[in-house]
C-alpha positions as CSV (number, residue, x, y, z in Angstrom):
1,M,278.9,8.6,123.8
2,V,280.9,7.1,126.6
3,E,282.4,3.5,126.6
4,F,280.2,1.2,128.6
5,D,283.0,0.2,131.0
6,E,283.3,3.9,131.8
7,I,279.6,4.3,132.3
8,I,279.4,1.5,134.8
9,K,282.4,2.8,136.8
10,T,281.4,6.4,136.9
11,R,277.6,6.3,137.5
12,R,276.9,8.0,140.8
13,S,273.8,9.4,142.6
14,I,273.7,13.0,141.5
15,R,271.8,15.1,144.1
16,E,272.4,18.6,142.7
17,Y,272.0,19.8,139.1
18,D,272.9,23.0,137.2
19,D,270.2,25.1,135.5
20,R,270.4,23.6,132.0
21,E,267.3,22.0,130.7
22,V,267.4,18.4,129.5
23,S,266.3,18.0,125.9
24,E,263.2,16.1,124.8
25,E,265.5,14.0,122.7
26,D,267.6,13.0,125.7
27,I,264.5,12.2,127.8
28,M,263.2,10.0,125.0
29,K,266.5,8.2,124.8
30,I,266.4,7.6,128.6
31,L,262.8,6.3,128.4
32,K,263.7,4.0,125.5
33,A,266.7,2.6,127.5
34,G,264.4,1.9,130.4
35,M,262.0,0.0,128.2
36,Q,264.8,-2.2,126.9
37,A,265.2,-3.7,130.4
38,P,264.5,-7.4,130.7
39,G,261.1,-8.1,132.4
40,S,260.0,-11.2,134.1
41,R,257.9,-12.2,131.0
42,L,258.3,-10.8,127.5
43,G,255.3,-8.8,126.5
44,A,254.0,-8.4,130.1
45,E,256.4,-5.7,131.2
46,P,254.6,-3.6,133.9
47,W,256.3,-0.3,133.4
48,E,254.8,3.1,132.7
49,F,256.3,6.6,133.0
50,V,255.2,10.0,134.0
51,V,257.7,12.7,132.9
52,I,257.5,15.9,135.0
53,R,259.1,19.3,134.2
54,N,256.5,21.5,135.8
55,R,258.1,23.3,138.7
56,E,255.0,23.2,140.9
57,A,254.6,19.5,140.5
58,L,258.4,19.0,141.1
59,A,258.0,21.0,144.3
60,K,255.0,18.9,145.5
61,I,257.0,15.7,144.9
62,G,259.9,17.4,146.7
63,E,257.8,17.7,149.8
64,I,257.9,13.9,149.9
65,K,261.3,13.3,148.2
66,P,263.3,16.6,148.8
67,R,265.9,15.9,146.1
68,V,263.3,16.2,143.4
69,T,262.5,19.9,144.0
70,N,265.5,21.4,142.1
71,A,265.8,18.8,139.4
72,P,265.1,20.0,135.8
73,V,263.1,16.8,135.1
74,A,261.8,13.9,137.1
75,I,260.4,10.6,135.8
76,V,258.0,8.7,138.0
77,L,258.2,5.0,137.2
78,V,254.8,3.3,137.7
79,A,254.1,-0.4,137.8
80,N,250.9,-1.4,136.0
81,I,250.1,-4.6,137.9
82,E,247.4,-5.6,135.6
83,R,249.9,-5.8,132.8
84,A,252.5,-7.8,134.8
85,F,252.6,-11.5,134.2
86,Y,254.0,-12.3,137.7
87,K,252.1,-10.0,140.1
88,T,254.6,-10.4,143.0
89,V,257.9,-9.6,141.3
90,W,257.0,-6.2,139.8
91,Q,259.7,-4.5,141.9
92,Q,262.4,-6.6,140.3
93,D,261.2,-5.6,136.8
94,M,261.0,-1.9,137.8
95,G,264.5,-2.0,139.3
96,A,266.0,-3.2,136.0
97,V,264.2,-0.3,134.2
98,A,265.4,2.3,136.7
99,E,269.1,1.2,136.4
100,N,268.9,1.1,132.6
101,M,267.6,4.7,132.6
102,L,270.3,5.9,135.0
103,L,273.1,4.3,132.9
104,E,271.7,5.9,129.8
105,A,271.7,9.3,131.6
106,V,275.5,8.9,132.2
107,N,275.9,7.9,128.6
108,L,274.3,11.2,127.5
109,G,276.5,13.3,129.8
110,L,273.8,13.7,132.4
111,G,273.3,12.5,135.9
112,G,270.5,11.0,137.8
113,L,269.2,10.0,141.2
114,W,267.0,7.1,142.1
115,N,264.5,8.4,144.7
116,G,262.8,5.4,146.3
117,V,259.1,5.4,146.7
118,A,258.0,1.7,147.0
119,P,257.3,-0.3,149.0
120,E,256.0,2.3,151.5
121,E,252.3,2.4,150.8
122,E,251.7,6.0,152.2
123,R,254.5,7.4,150.1
124,M,253.3,5.5,147.0
125,A,249.8,6.9,147.6
126,K,251.0,10.5,148.0
127,I,253.2,10.4,144.8
128,G,250.3,8.7,143.0
129,E,247.9,11.5,144.0
130,I,250.3,14.1,142.6
131,I,250.6,12.3,139.3
132,G,246.9,11.5,139.0
133,I,246.7,8.0,140.3
134,D,243.9,7.8,142.9
135,D,244.1,4.1,143.7
136,I,247.5,2.4,144.0
137,S,246.2,-1.2,144.1
138,D,247.0,-1.8,140.4
139,M,249.1,1.3,139.5
140,K,252.0,1.5,141.9
141,P,254.5,4.4,141.9
142,Y,257.9,2.7,142.3
143,C,260.5,5.4,142.2
144,V,261.2,8.9,141.0
145,I,264.3,9.4,138.9
146,T,265.6,12.9,138.7
147,I,267.7,13.7,135.6
148,G,269.9,16.7,134.8
149,Y,273.3,18.1,134.2
150,P,275.4,17.5,137.4
151,A,276.2,20.7,139.3
152,E,279.8,21.5,139.9
153,G,281.3,19.0,142.4
154,W,278.6,16.4,141.7
155,E,279.9,15.0,138.4
156,N,279.8,11.3,137.6
157,K,283.2,10.0,138.7
158,F,284.9,6.8,139.5
159,M,284.8,5.7,143.1
160,D,286.4,2.3,143.8
161,K,283.8,0.3,145.7
162,F,285.2,-3.2,144.9
163,D,285.5,-5.4,148.0
164,E,286.8,-8.9,147.3
165,S,285.8,-10.0,150.8
166,R,282.1,-9.9,149.7
167,I,282.6,-12.6,147.0
168,H,281.8,-16.2,147.9
169,Y,282.0,-19.3,145.8
170,E,279.7,-22.3,146.1
171,K,278.7,-21.5,149.7
172,Y,278.6,-18.4,151.9
């Protein structure tokens, strides 16, 4: 396990993976980390997950989100709006889940990529169809997170993005 400060500083969007498979144990740890995210109301968290390893399904999603095609595993995050307490802030809840998952991937020596799906209705519907959701009015595909071992040259590494000029106190 890596120190948290190191995880935060080195997490990057990993767009290429090597051929190693991700263990079921690591996938479960990533899913559990996602579920630990704070939601807008305790007990009304909207998240659900579809784990995809099937190469044909990954290729179909890859037609919409090309970086998914060659990933060893993809996890589609789906917001179940019926479960959400606040029906209009589900994207905030789902964003917290996604980042928790990506940070846990780094902790496990893996890499990940957040492939945006929402709020584009057509894209959400296409991803929904692939994963078995026919109607996206209450079950909304939010994003697809790819997970794997980073390919050579794509490792998680520190890139200093700090810009003090973007910090404001009391007023803009």
